[in-house]
PDB file with SEQRES, HELIX, SHEET and CRYST1 records, atoms N, CA, C and O in Angstrom:
SEQRES   1 A   62  MET THR ASP PHE GLU ARG LYS LEU TYR GLN ILE PHE VAL          
SEQRES   2 A   62  ASN MET ARG LEU TYR GLY LYS ASN PRO THR LEU PRO GLU          
SEQRES   3 A   62  LEU LYS ARG LYS THR GLY LYS GLY GLU GLN GLU ILE ARG          
SEQRES   4 A   62  GLU ALA THR LYS SER LEU ILE ARG GLN GLY THR ILE ALA          
SEQRES   5 A   62  TRP ASP LYS GLU ASN LYS ILE TRP ILE ILE                      
HELIX    1 AA1 ASP A    3  LEU A   17  1                                  15    
HELIX    2 AA2 LEU A   24  THR A   31  1                                   8    
HELIX    3 AA3 GLU A   35  GLN A   48  1                                  14    
SHEET    1 AA1 2 ALA A  52  ASP A  54  0                                        
SHEET    2 AA1 2 ILE A  59  ILE A  61 -1                                        
CRYST1    1.000    1.000    1.000  90.00  90.00  90.00 P 1           1          
ATOM      1  N   MET A   1     122.036  53.870 123.613  1.00  0.00           N  
ATOM      2  CA  MET A   1     123.115  53.808 124.578  1.00  0.00           C  
ATOM      3  C   MET A   1     124.391  53.400 123.836  1.00  0.00           C  
ATOM      4  O   MET A   1     124.406  52.432 123.076  1.00  0.00           O  
ATOM      5  N   THR A   2     125.448  54.158 124.075  1.00  0.00           N  
ATOM      6  CA  THR A   2     126.718  53.855 123.425  1.00  0.00           C  
ATOM      7  C   THR A   2     127.400  52.673 124.120  1.00  0.00           C  
ATOM      8  O   THR A   2     126.987  52.249 125.200  1.00  0.00           O  
ATOM      9  N   ASP A   3     128.428  52.161 123.493  1.00  0.00           N  
ATOM     10  CA  ASP A   3     129.171  51.046 124.093  1.00  0.00           C  
ATOM     11  C   ASP A   3     129.757  51.445 125.450  1.00  0.00           C  
ATOM     12  O   ASP A   3     129.715  50.674 126.409  1.00  0.00           O  
ATOM     13  N   PHE A   4     130.302  52.660 125.511  1.00  0.00           N  
ATOM     14  CA  PHE A   4     130.897  53.111 126.769  1.00  0.00           C  
ATOM     15  C   PHE A   4     129.829  53.276 127.850  1.00  0.00           C  
ATOM     16  O   PHE A   4     130.054  52.900 129.000  1.00  0.00           O  
ATOM     17  N   GLU A   5     128.680  53.830 127.498  1.00  0.00           N  
ATOM     18  CA  GLU A   5     127.586  53.966 128.459  1.00  0.00           C  
ATOM     19  C   GLU A   5     127.130  52.601 128.953  1.00  0.00           C  
ATOM     20  O   GLU A   5     126.840  52.428 130.137  1.00  0.00           O  
ATOM     21  N   ARG A   6     127.067  51.643 128.056  1.00  0.00           N  
ATOM     22  CA  ARG A   6     126.677  50.280 128.430  1.00  0.00           C  
ATOM     23  C   ARG A   6     127.696  49.673 129.400  1.00  0.00           C  
ATOM     24  O   ARG A   6     127.325  49.029 130.381  1.00  0.00           O  
ATOM     25  N   LYS A   7     128.977  49.886 129.115  1.00  0.00           N  
ATOM     26  CA  LYS A   7     130.040  49.382 129.986  1.00  0.00           C  
ATOM     27  C   LYS A   7     129.951  50.033 131.364  1.00  0.00           C  
ATOM     28  O   LYS A   7     130.057  49.354 132.385  1.00  0.00           O  
ATOM     29  N   LEU A   8     129.756  51.342 131.389  1.00  0.00           N  
ATOM     30  CA  LEU A   8     129.646  52.079 132.640  1.00  0.00           C  
ATOM     31  C   LEU A   8     128.424  51.612 133.431  1.00  0.00           C  
ATOM     32  O   LEU A   8     128.498  51.428 134.646  1.00  0.00           O  
ATOM     33  N   TYR A   9     127.315  51.424 132.746  1.00  0.00           N  
ATOM     34  CA  TYR A   9     126.094  50.944 133.396  1.00  0.00           C  
ATOM     35  C   TYR A   9     126.327  49.569 134.024  1.00  0.00           C  
ATOM     36  O   TYR A   9     125.885  49.314 135.144  1.00  0.00           O  
ATOM     37  N   GLN A  10     127.013  48.694 133.308  1.00  0.00           N  
ATOM     38  CA  GLN A  10     127.281  47.348 133.823  1.00  0.00           C  
ATOM     39  C   GLN A  10     128.167  47.404 135.070  1.00  0.00           C  
ATOM     40  O   GLN A  10     127.999  46.607 135.993  1.00  0.00           O  
ATOM     41  N   ILE A  11     129.102  48.340 135.092  1.00  0.00           N  
ATOM     42  CA  ILE A  11     129.940  48.513 136.283  1.00  0.00           C  
ATOM     43  C   ILE A  11     129.077  48.952 137.459  1.00  0.00           C  
ATOM     44  O   ILE A  11     129.226  48.439 138.568  1.00  0.00           O  
ATOM     45  N   PHE A  12     128.171  49.905 137.217  1.00  0.00           N  
ATOM     46  CA  PHE A  12     127.259  50.355 138.279  1.00  0.00           C  
ATOM     47  C   PHE A  12     126.429  49.180 138.802  1.00  0.00           C  
ATOM     48  O   PHE A  12     126.289  49.006 140.013  1.00  0.00           O  
ATOM     49  N   VAL A  13     125.885  48.382 137.893  1.00  0.00           N  
ATOM     50  CA  VAL A  13     125.047  47.242 138.283  1.00  0.00           C  
ATOM     51  C   VAL A  13     125.858  46.242 139.095  1.00  0.00           C  
ATOM     52  O   VAL A  13     125.420  45.816 140.164  1.00  0.00           O  
ATOM     53  N   ASN A  14     127.023  45.863 138.606  1.00  0.00           N  
ATOM     54  CA  ASN A  14     127.851  44.870 139.295  1.00  0.00           C  
ATOM     55  C   ASN A  14     128.281  45.339 140.680  1.00  0.00           C  
ATOM     56  O   ASN A  14     128.256  44.562 141.635  1.00  0.00           O  
ATOM     57  N   MET A  15     128.671  46.591 140.793  1.00  0.00           N  
ATOM     58  CA  MET A  15     129.108  47.087 142.093  1.00  0.00           C  
ATOM     59  C   MET A  15     127.923  47.230 143.045  1.00  0.00           C  
ATOM     60  O   MET A  15     128.064  47.033 144.251  1.00  0.00           O  
ATOM     61  N   ARG A  16     126.762  47.571 142.504  1.00  0.00           N  
ATOM     62  CA  ARG A  16     125.553  47.706 143.329  1.00  0.00           C  
ATOM     63  C   ARG A  16     125.148  46.353 143.918  1.00  0.00           C  
ATOM     64  O   ARG A  16     124.628  46.291 145.032  1.00  0.00           O  
ATOM     65  N   LEU A  17     125.382  45.280 143.179  1.00  0.00           N  
ATOM     66  CA  LEU A  17     125.069  43.943 143.677  1.00  0.00           C  
ATOM     67  C   LEU A  17     125.842  43.623 144.953  1.00  0.00           C  
ATOM     68  O   LEU A  17     125.385  42.849 145.794  1.00  0.00           O  
ATOM     69  N   TYR A  18     127.020  44.231 145.083  1.00  0.00           N  
ATOM     70  CA  TYR A  18     127.844  44.016 146.267  1.00  0.00           C  
ATOM     71  C   TYR A  18     127.668  45.138 147.298  1.00  0.00           C  
ATOM     72  O   TYR A  18     128.425  45.228 148.265  1.00  0.00           O  
ATOM     73  N   GLY A  19     126.666  45.983 147.079  1.00  0.00           N  
ATOM     74  CA  GLY A  19     126.366  47.047 148.030  1.00  0.00           C  
ATOM     75  C   GLY A  19     127.361  48.186 148.035  1.00  0.00           C  
ATOM     76  O   GLY A  19     127.505  48.881 149.041  1.00  0.00           O  
ATOM     77  N   LYS A  20     128.048  48.387 146.928  1.00  0.00           N  
ATOM     78  CA  LYS A  20     129.048  49.440 146.847  1.00  0.00           C  
ATOM     79  C   LYS A  20     128.632  50.497 145.835  1.00  0.00           C  
ATOM     80  O   LYS A  20     127.886  50.224 144.895  1.00  0.00           O  
ATOM     81  N   ASN A  21     129.124  51.695 146.047  1.00  0.00           N  
ATOM     82  CA  ASN A  21     128.994  52.768 145.067  1.00  0.00           C  
ATOM     83  C   ASN A  21     130.350  52.944 144.408  1.00  0.00           C  
ATOM     84  O   ASN A  21     131.357  53.084 145.103  1.00  0.00           O  
ATOM     85  N   PRO A  22     130.398  52.938 143.092  1.00  0.00           N  
ATOM     86  CA  PRO A  22     131.690  53.137 142.435  1.00  0.00           C  
ATOM     87  C   PRO A  22     132.171  54.574 142.617  1.00  0.00           C  
ATOM     88  O   PRO A  22     131.392  55.517 142.475  1.00  0.00           O  
ATOM     89  N   THR A  23     133.430  54.733 142.927  1.00  0.00           N  
ATOM     90  CA  THR A  23     134.030  56.063 143.034  1.00  0.00           C  
ATOM     91  C   THR A  23     134.632  56.438 141.686  1.00  0.00           C  
ATOM     92  O   THR A  23     134.830  55.582 140.824  1.00  0.00           O  
ATOM     93  N   LEU A  24     134.918  57.708 141.515  1.00  0.00           N  
ATOM     94  CA  LEU A  24     135.504  58.163 140.262  1.00  0.00           C  
ATOM     95  C   LEU A  24     136.851  57.480 139.981  1.00  0.00           C  
ATOM     96  O   LEU A  24     137.081  57.051 138.850  1.00  0.00           O  
ATOM     97  N   PRO A  25     137.746  57.366 140.969  1.00  0.00           N  
ATOM     98  CA  PRO A  25     139.005  56.647 140.694  1.00  0.00           C  
ATOM     99  C   PRO A  25     138.771  55.188 140.275  1.00  0.00           C  
ATOM    100  O   PRO A  25     139.474  54.675 139.404  1.00  0.00           O  
ATOM    101  N   GLU A  26     137.794  54.526 140.887  1.00  0.00           N  
ATOM    102  CA  GLU A  26     137.483  53.142 140.494  1.00  0.00           C  
ATOM    103  C   GLU A  26     136.978  53.091 139.059  1.00  0.00           C  
ATOM    104  O   GLU A  26     137.373  52.221 138.282  1.00  0.00           O  
ATOM    105  N   LEU A  27     136.103  54.029 138.713  1.00  0.00           N  
ATOM    106  CA  LEU A  27     135.567  54.058 137.349  1.00  0.00           C  
ATOM    107  C   LEU A  27     136.673  54.356 136.339  1.00  0.00           C  
ATOM    108  O   LEU A  27     136.693  53.778 135.252  1.00  0.00           O  
ATOM    109  N   LYS A  28     137.584  55.246 136.689  1.00  0.00           N  
ATOM    110  CA  LYS A  28     138.704  55.551 135.794  1.00  0.00           C  
ATOM    111  C   LYS A  28     139.561  54.312 135.569  1.00  0.00           C  
ATOM    112  O   LYS A  28     139.986  54.031 134.448  1.00  0.00           O  
ATOM    113  N   ARG A  29     139.812  53.570 136.654  1.00  0.00           N  
ATOM    114  CA  ARG A  29     140.643  52.362 136.555  1.00  0.00           C  
ATOM    115  C   ARG A  29     139.936  51.284 135.747  1.00  0.00           C  
ATOM    116  O   ARG A  29     140.555  50.638 134.902  1.00  0.00           O  
ATOM    117  N   LYS A  30     138.648  51.083 135.996  1.00  0.00           N  
ATOM    118  CA  LYS A  30     137.918  50.000 135.342  1.00  0.00           C  
ATOM    119  C   LYS A  30     137.626  50.283 133.866  1.00  0.00           C  
ATOM    120  O   LYS A  30     137.555  49.361 133.054  1.00  0.00           O  
ATOM    121  N   THR A  31     137.456  51.572 133.524  1.00  0.00           N  
ATOM    122  CA  THR A  31     137.111  51.903 132.136  1.00  0.00           C  
ATOM    123  C   THR A  31     138.313  52.334 131.309  1.00  0.00           C  
ATOM    124  O   THR A  31     138.314  52.194 130.086  1.00  0.00           O  
ATOM    125  N   GLY A  32     139.332  52.858 131.973  1.00  0.00           N  
ATOM    126  CA  GLY A  32     140.481  53.374 131.242  1.00  0.00           C  
ATOM    127  C   GLY A  32     140.205  54.720 130.604  1.00  0.00           C  
ATOM    128  O   GLY A  32     140.959  55.161 129.737  1.00  0.00           O  
ATOM    129  N   LYS A  33     139.141  55.375 131.017  1.00  0.00           N  
ATOM    130  CA  LYS A  33     138.754  56.678 130.466  1.00  0.00           C  
ATOM    131  C   LYS A  33     139.045  57.771 131.471  1.00  0.00           C  
ATOM    132  O   LYS A  33     139.319  57.506 132.642  1.00  0.00           O  
ATOM    133  N   GLY A  34     138.982  59.005 130.996  1.00  0.00           N  
ATOM    134  CA  GLY A  34     139.222  60.157 131.849  1.00  0.00           C  
ATOM    135  C   GLY A  34     137.966  60.610 132.573  1.00  0.00           C  
ATOM    136  O   GLY A  34     136.858  60.147 132.299  1.00  0.00           O  
ATOM    137  N   GLU A  35     138.175  61.529 133.504  1.00  0.00           N  
ATOM    138  CA  GLU A  35     137.076  62.021 134.335  1.00  0.00           C  
ATOM    139  C   GLU A  35     135.971  62.660 133.494  1.00  0.00           C  
ATOM    140  O   GLU A  35     134.791  62.409 133.739  1.00  0.00           O  
ATOM    141  N   GLN A  36     136.330  63.471 132.519  1.00  0.00           N  
ATOM    142  CA  GLN A  36     135.332  64.171 131.709  1.00  0.00           C  
ATOM    143  C   GLN A  36     134.457  63.189 130.934  1.00  0.00           C  
ATOM    144  O   GLN A  36     133.238  63.356 130.881  1.00  0.00           O  
ATOM    145  N   GLU A  37     135.060  62.179 130.341  1.00  0.00           N  
ATOM    146  CA  GLU A  37     134.289  61.177 129.584  1.00  0.00           C  
ATOM    147  C   GLU A  37     133.331  60.407 130.500  1.00  0.00           C  
ATOM    148  O   GLU A  37     132.195  60.123 130.120  1.00  0.00           O  
ATOM    149  N   ILE A  38     133.791  60.076 131.692  1.00  0.00           N  
ATOM    150  CA  ILE A  38     132.959  59.342 132.643  1.00  0.00           C  
ATOM    151  C   ILE A  38     131.793  60.214 133.093  1.00  0.00           C  
ATOM    152  O   ILE A  38     130.658  59.744 133.175  1.00  0.00           O  
ATOM    153  N   ARG A  39     132.071  61.479 133.383  1.00  0.00           N  
ATOM    154  CA  ARG A  39     131.002  62.396 133.811  1.00  0.00           C  
ATOM    155  C   ARG A  39     129.951  62.584 132.720  1.00  0.00           C  
ATOM    156  O   ARG A  39     128.753  62.584 133.003  1.00  0.00           O  
ATOM    157  N   GLU A  40     130.396  62.744 131.482  1.00  0.00           N  
ATOM    158  CA  GLU A  40     129.453  62.925 130.375  1.00  0.00           C  
ATOM    159  C   GLU A  40     128.584  61.683 130.182  1.00  0.00           C  
ATOM    160  O   GLU A  40     127.375  61.798 129.978  1.00  0.00           O  
ATOM    161  N   ALA A  41     129.189  60.506 130.243  1.00  0.00           N  
ATOM    162  CA  ALA A  41     128.439  59.264 130.075  1.00  0.00           C  
ATOM    163  C   ALA A  41     127.468  59.057 131.230  1.00  0.00           C  
ATOM    164  O   ALA A  41     126.346  58.597 131.022  1.00  0.00           O  
ATOM    165  N   THR A  42     127.891  59.392 132.445  1.00  0.00           N  
ATOM    166  CA  THR A  42     127.017  59.256 133.612  1.00  0.00           C  
ATOM    167  C   THR A  42     125.829  60.206 133.495  1.00  0.00           C  
ATOM    168  O   THR A  42     124.695  59.818 133.774  1.00  0.00           O  
ATOM    169  N   LYS A  43     126.079  61.442 133.087  1.00  0.00           N  
ATOM    170  CA  LYS A  43     124.981  62.401 132.892  1.00  0.00           C  
ATOM    171  C   LYS A  43     124.018  61.913 131.831  1.00  0.00           C  
ATOM    172  O   LYS A  43     122.805  62.079 131.968  1.00  0.00           O  
ATOM    173  N   SER A  44     124.541  61.314 130.777  1.00  0.00           N  
ATOM    174  CA  SER A  44     123.696  60.773 129.728  1.00  0.00           C  
ATOM    175  C   SER A  44     122.818  59.645 130.257  1.00  0.00           C  
ATOM    176  O   SER A  44     121.634  59.573 129.927  1.00  0.00           O  
ATOM    177  N   LEU A  45     123.390  58.759 131.079  1.00  0.00           N  
ATOM    178  CA  LEU A  45     122.613  57.670 131.676  1.00  0.00           C  
ATOM    179  C   LEU A  45     121.521  58.216 132.599  1.00  0.00           C  
ATOM    180  O   LEU A  45     120.421  57.666 132.656  1.00  0.00           O  
ATOM    181  N   ILE A  46     121.825  59.286 133.313  1.00  0.00           N  
ATOM    182  CA  ILE A  46     120.828  59.906 134.189  1.00  0.00           C  
ATOM    183  C   ILE A  46     119.703  60.507 133.357  1.00  0.00           C  
ATOM    184  O   ILE A  46     118.529  60.332 133.683  1.00  0.00           O  
ATOM    185  N   ARG A  47     120.054  61.217 132.281  1.00  0.00           N  
ATOM    186  CA  ARG A  47     119.029  61.815 131.401  1.00  0.00           C  
ATOM    187  C   ARG A  47     118.140  60.750 130.773  1.00  0.00           C  
ATOM    188  O   ARG A  47     116.947  60.977 130.572  1.00  0.00           O  
ATOM    189  N   GLN A  48     118.710  59.595 130.464  1.00  0.00           N  
ATOM    190  CA  GLN A  48     117.941  58.499 129.867  1.00  0.00           C  
ATOM    191  C   GLN A  48     117.058  57.798 130.896  1.00  0.00           C  
ATOM    192  O   GLN A  48     116.174  57.021 130.533  1.00  0.00           O  
ATOM    193  N   GLY A  49     117.296  58.072 132.183  1.00  0.00           N  
ATOM    194  CA  GLY A  49     116.522  57.432 133.236  1.00  0.00           C  
ATOM    195  C   GLY A  49     117.019  56.043 133.589  1.00  0.00           C  
ATOM    196  O   GLY A  49     116.324  55.286 134.268  1.00  0.00           O  
ATOM    197  N   THR A  50     118.215  55.702 133.134  1.00  0.00           N  
ATOM    198  CA  THR A  50     118.787  54.385 133.398  1.00  0.00           C  
ATOM    199  C   THR A  50     119.288  54.276 134.829  1.00  0.00           C  
ATOM    200  O   THR A  50     119.123  53.241 135.475  1.00  0.00           O  
ATOM    201  N   ILE A  51     119.904  55.355 135.325  1.00  0.00           N  
ATOM    202  CA  ILE A  51     120.370  55.401 136.706  1.00  0.00           C  
ATOM    203  C   ILE A  51     119.918  56.712 137.332  1.00  0.00           C  
ATOM    204  O   ILE A  51     119.567  57.661 136.630  1.00  0.00           O  
ATOM    205  N   ALA A  52     119.929  56.755 138.653  1.00  0.00           N  
ATOM    206  CA  ALA A  52     119.594  57.979 139.379  1.00  0.00           C  
ATOM    207  C   ALA A  52     120.384  58.003 140.676  1.00  0.00           C  
ATOM    208  O   ALA A  52     120.764  56.958 141.203  1.00  0.00           O  
ATOM    209  N   TRP A  53     120.628  59.207 141.187  1.00  0.00           N  
ATOM    210  CA  TRP A  53     121.369  59.361 142.430  1.00  0.00           C  
ATOM    211  C   TRP A  53     120.381  59.679 143.546  1.00  0.00           C  
ATOM    212  O   TRP A  53     119.611  60.634 143.451  1.00  0.00           O  
ATOM    213  N   ASP A  54     120.408  58.881 144.594  1.00  0.00           N  
ATOM    214  CA  ASP A  54     119.572  59.112 145.771  1.00  0.00           C  
ATOM    215  C   ASP A  54     120.391  59.960 146.745  1.00  0.00           C  
ATOM    216  O   ASP A  54     121.267  59.445 147.439  1.00  0.00           O  
ATOM    217  N   LYS A  55     120.101  61.263 146.791  1.00  0.00           N  
ATOM    218  CA  LYS A  55     120.879  62.187 147.620  1.00  0.00           C  
ATOM    219  C   LYS A  55     120.762  61.859 149.109  1.00  0.00           C  
ATOM    220  O   LYS A  55     121.726  61.999 149.861  1.00  0.00           O  
ATOM    221  N   GLU A  56     119.588  61.427 149.522  1.00  0.00           N  
ATOM    222  CA  GLU A  56     119.361  61.146 150.931  1.00  0.00           C  
ATOM    223  C   GLU A  56     120.209  59.981 151.430  1.00  0.00           C  
ATOM    224  O   GLU A  56     120.862  60.084 152.468  1.00  0.00           O  
ATOM    225  N   ASN A  57     120.197  58.878 150.691  1.00  0.00           N  
ATOM    226  CA  ASN A  57     120.930  57.678 151.097  1.00  0.00           C  
ATOM    227  C   ASN A  57     122.329  57.602 150.478  1.00  0.00           C  
ATOM    228  O   ASN A  57     123.121  56.725 150.822  1.00  0.00           O  
ATOM    229  N   LYS A  58     122.622  58.527 149.565  1.00  0.00           N  
ATOM    230  CA  LYS A  58     123.915  58.590 148.876  1.00  0.00           C  
ATOM    231  C   LYS A  58     124.266  57.279 148.182  1.00  0.00           C  
ATOM    232  O   LYS A  58     125.352  56.728 148.362  1.00  0.00           O  
ATOM    233  N   ILE A  59     123.310  56.794 147.377  1.00  0.00           N  
ATOM    234  CA  ILE A  59     123.540  55.577 146.594  1.00  0.00           C  
ATOM    235  C   ILE A  59     122.990  55.773 145.185  1.00  0.00           C  
ATOM    236  O   ILE A  59     122.117  56.609 144.952  1.00  0.00           O  
ATOM    237  N   TRP A  60     123.516  54.990 144.261  1.00  0.00           N  
ATOM    238  CA  TRP A  60     122.981  54.983 142.900  1.00  0.00           C  
ATOM    239  C   TRP A  60     121.791  54.055 142.839  1.00  0.00           C  
ATOM    240  O   TRP A  60     121.828  52.948 143.376  1.00  0.00           O  
ATOM    241  N   ILE A  61     120.735  54.505 142.184  1.00  0.00           N  
ATOM    242  CA  ILE A  61     119.549  53.681 141.992  1.00  0.00           C  
ATOM    243  C   ILE A  61     119.578  53.174 140.560  1.00  0.00           C  
ATOM    244  O   ILE A  61     119.616  53.959 139.612  1.00  0.00           O  
ATOM    245  N   ILE A  62     119.559  51.877 140.414  1.00  0.00           N  
ATOM    246  CA  ILE A  62     119.651  51.240 139.107  1.00  0.00           C  
ATOM    247  C   ILE A  62     118.255  50.860 138.642  1.00  0.00           C  
ATOM    248  O   ILE A  62     118.097  50.305 137.555  1.00  0.00           O  
TER     249      ILE A  62                                                      
END                                                                             
């Protein structure tokens, strides 16, 4: 896991603790990265099995 992936994962975990799903604008603001970089890192985390998207409940599973 890269440093950016670790940072993104920690944001997902912290926001999940408060019952929120991070939006793309929030992730852009918190990371200072662009949409493409965030999408690539998120896809990488999904491929690694670190996070998953629950389509039915529309939440991230950590």
